[in-house]
N, C-alpha and C positions, 0 to 999 in steps of 0.2 A: 810382608813386604814392609820394606822401609818407607812409611809414608811421609816423613819429612823430607827423604830425599827425594823420592819419584814423584812428577807433576802428574797431574790430571791433562791429559793430552789436549780436552778442549777448553781447558780454563785459560784466564788470561793471564796466569803466570808462565804459559807454555809460550805465548806468541812470541817471544825472543826465539826460542826454540823452531817453532814455524818458520819463521824466518829466515834464519840459517839452514834448514832442510831446503826452501826454495831457493835460496842463493848457492848452495852446493850442488842442487840438481840443475840450476842454468849453468853452474860452471864447468862438471862433468857429463851434462848431456844425460836425460831419464831415459834412455833406449839401450843404455849396457849396464851389467853389473857388475858394480863397482865396489871393491873395499877401501874402508875410510878408518884408517890407522888415527888413533886420537892419540893425543901424547902433550909433554910440556915440556920446560925445561928444567923443572926442579918438581920435588913431590909438593903436594897440599896446595895444588893450584888450582883444584875443583875438576880435573882432568875423568874421574871417573865417572864422577856424579854428571858432567854434561854429557858421556857418551852414551849411558843409560838412557837418559832421558831424550838425547837425540834418536835413540833408537826407538825408544818407547812413541815416540811423536811419529818418527816414519812409519811405525808398523800399520797407521791408521790410514794411512792412506797409498803407503808402498808395499806390496806383499809378494813373495815371504822376505823378512828383515829378521836377520839373525846377528846377535850380540854377542862378541866372544871375548872372554879375560884372557889375554895374554899376559898380564903384570902374572908373571910364575913367581915374583919375589915378595910381592906384598899385594896378594888378592883381593880384590874389593866385590865383586859383585855378586857373590854365592851371598853374601852378607846381604846386599841392598835388597835381593829377589826372594832370601829366605829360603836356599836350595843348599844343597851338601857341595862340598868344595870340590867331592871326586865320586864318580871319576867326570872326566872332564879333557879339556884341553892335550893335557899331557898323555892321558891315555891314548886317548885316539890316536897320537902320534907315533908312541912307543909299541903298543901292541896293536897299529893298524886297524883299529875298530872303524865301523860305519859312524860318521861323524853323527848320524840323527838317531843312535842307538844312544847317545851320554847327553844332548840335546835338550831341554825342558820349554814346554809350550804354554803360553798364556793365553787363552783364546778371548778372556776377560780384558786383555791387554792389546787388542787388534791382535793377534795370533803373534804376537812376540814371541821368538825365539832364543832361549839363552844356552851360552855353554861357559860353564864354569872352567875355573884352570885346571883343576883336576889334582892329580897324586902331583908331591913333591920330586924336585929332582937336585942331585949334586951339582949340576952345571947346566943351570936354565939360560945361560947366555948362548949356547948351543944351538938352540932350539931354532930362534925366529929366522934365521937365514939358511936354515936347512932346508936341502930338497924334499925332504918330507913334507915340511910347514908349506912349502910352495905347491906341492900337488894338493896338500887338505884346501889350500886358499883357490886354487883352479876350479875346484870340486865344487867348492859352495858358492864362489862367484856365479858360476855356472849354473847353481839353481835357485839361487837368490837374487834379489831385485837389488836388494843392499846390504852389505856385511858392515858391522861396525866394530871393530876391533880396540880394547883398548891396550894399551901399551905403556911398559914403564915410563918415568921419565927419561930424556934425552942424556942429560947430562948424569945420571947415574947408571946407566946401563946402555949397550950399544943394539938392544932389542928394537927400538923405533928404526933406526936406520935397515936391519935387517930385515924386518918386516916389509918395509918400502921398497926393498929391493926386486919385490915379487911381483910380477906384471899384473897391470891392473889396478894397484894399489895408491892410492894418493893419502896425505898427512896433513892433518889438522892439530893445528898447535894450539894449545890452551893455554894462557897466561893468565893470572892474577895481577889486578892493579896495581897492589903494592909490590909484585915483583921487581928485581931488577933489570935494568935493561941487557946490562953485559952480560946476563946468564941466557936473557933471549938470544944476544946475539952469538953467542958461543954455541947455542945450541942448534941455531941455523945453520951456522957454518959446517958445526958435525954432519949435519944431515946431507949438505951440500957437496960434503965429500964422496958420499955412495950415490949423487944426483939423485935423489928423495925428491921426489913431485911433492911442492909444499904446496897447498891449494891457498894458504892462508892464516891467519891470527883469528882467534877467539878472546876475547877479553872478558874474564869474568871481573865483573865488579860488584860482586857483594850480592848475586845472585841476578842481576840484570846483566844480560848480555850484548856485546858487541863485535861484531864479525867484520873483519878485513880480509875479503878473497883477492887475491892478486889476476 
């Protein structure tokens, strides 16, 4: 695993993530299985790293936790966890596989479950809002306490909006402190068009996180 990217859940460096988890839990309620789509306005704002570490921290107190790589254009989670890219999400949707057949479990990481992006697709944008994706999310929402979805940036693809259209799904926007405000405004407006439920913003300040939940 990429030890330079993943944090130790009980370490001081994980404290901002623990605080974020508590804030999100208080916001959405702890009694329901909820999907959290982590996205960002543009690439390289720390979205994949934060989503992976959020899932890692959550897995030590909320079980089961499933982390899904839904960035089918530029997947990252398989490299972070030293996993094969496929089979994964695409294979589950295309071949109607049981999602747990392609999910990797890490007992040493609180039993965290990770589903990689899977095989390549010619038109990945068709997947996020599809009925078959909705069926998959509904299934794993019922079986997991927390489902964390790493989604492509909002201004690069419509996937985040598509994922957020499914029932029981909330959006967490990750922004880098050096990012431009106009990009954030454009991203939030694009999500608003599809009536996505945005929980709030997580500001990535060179490794220090600041959460502003609505």
